[in-house]
N, C-alpha and C positions, 0 to 999 in steps of 0.2 A: 503493499499500499505506500509505505512511505518513499520508497525505491521509486515509485511510478512518477511521483511528483518531483524527483530530485532531492528529497532531503531524507537524512537518517536520523531515526530516533536515538535521542540520549540514552546512556547507558544506565546512568543513576539519577537520583534527584528528583525534584518535583517537575512535573508535567506542566509545559508551558501553555499558554490560552492557545497558541496557533495549533500545538500538537491536540490538544483537546478538541479543537474545532475540526480538525482533520479526522479524528476518531468518531466525533459525532457524526459527520456526513458519511463515513464509512458503515456506521450501525442504521443510519436513516436510509442508506441505498440498499442495504442488508433486508431491513424491514420491508422495503417496496418489492424487492425480489422474492422474499419469502411469502408475502401476501399474495402476489400474483401465483405463485406456484401452488400455495395453499388452497387458492380459489378455484383450481382446476379439478372437479371432482367426476368429470366424464369418464376416468379411468375405472371408477368404481361401479359402472353399470353393469348390471346382471344380464348377460346374454345367455339366452338358452339355446341347447342344440340337442338333437337327439343323439349324439355321438359322445359316449361316455368319456373318451378321452379329451374331447373338445372342451367338456364340461370341467374336468380336471385341471386342464390348462388355462382355462378362464378363471377360474377359482383361485388358481397359484397366482396368477397376474393380478388379479383384484387383491388379494392378501398383500402381496409387494408394493402395490400401489397404496394401500391403507397404511402400512408401514411408514412408507415415504411421507405421506402425508401427515402421520404422527410426529414423524422427526422434524418436519418443518414447522408444525405447529408447537412444537416444544421449542424448537429454536427462535421463534417468531416471540414467545413468551419472553425468553431470555433477553433478545434484543431490547424488546420493549422495557424490561426492567432496567437494562444497562442504561437506556435511554431517560429513564428515570432517574437513576443515579446521577448522571449526567446534569440533568435540571435541578436535583436538590444538593449539590455538591459531594455527594459521596462518592462519585464514579473514581475509580482507579485506589480505592481502599477493599482490603479483603473483608467479606461478611462475617468470615469466621475469626479472624484473629486481629481485625482493625489495622493491619500493618499496610502500608503502601505496595501496590502490585506493580512490579516491573513495567516500564513502558514496552520493552521488547515482547512480553507476555500479552500485553494489552492490544499491541499491534497485531500479534499472531493470532489473537482470540478476543476480539474488542468487546465481546459480551460476558467475559469471564466475570464471575463475582467473588 
């Protein structure tokens, strides 16, 4: 993410406002992508077929699509939570130990809590 815009993240220390804004934009873009992907539920349609193998394959594909939608939905919640932390000033602080999360970690996984 930072490499694409020509900046490298700091190794330690407090996040700058510019870095925070870049991470916010990355989270907003990810939220947009996940929202559109989660909205596509046409892969869950039940197709009937007289052939048993076709029914099994269709059920398998539907299960795979369901797991993908669940994964996207979960990630969408995590991204929304991260954006909430950005808004309330808690972004970049570990929920468990209240220590700062390293910028490299936030760049790699911006929704990390």
